[in-house]
C-alpha positions, 0 to 999 in steps of 0.5 A: 495478485501479480505484485512481487509477493516476497517484496510485498510481504516483507514490507507489510511485515515491517509495517506490522512491526512498526505498528506494534512499536507504535502501540507500545509507544502509546501505552508507554506515553511516549513523546507525541512527535516521536509517535508521529514520526513512526506513524509517518514512517509506517504510512510511507511503507504502506504507500510503497506497498500500495504503489507496488500492488497497483503497478502490478495491476496495471502491468499484468491485469490490465495488459492481459485483459482478454477483451477491450471491455475487460481492459476498460473495466480494469482501467476504470477500477484503477482510476477509481483507486487513484481518485481515492489515493489523491483526495 
């Protein structure tokens, strides 16, 4: 992985902490809207991480592909991922 590891790990650990908090909120039967807000905040962090990883893929993996065929395969992989994200 070519993404900035420290940044990605920090964000993932933050999301993990938020998930632990959400689980606790559910167990405590907290207000639905409060839970939903925390879920959206966690999803936003995960989207940021995904954007970082995919950006690194484009900047490094695609640009540094050894052959035109390999570059095309990596671009196709990225297009496939974007299709899943956008759906």
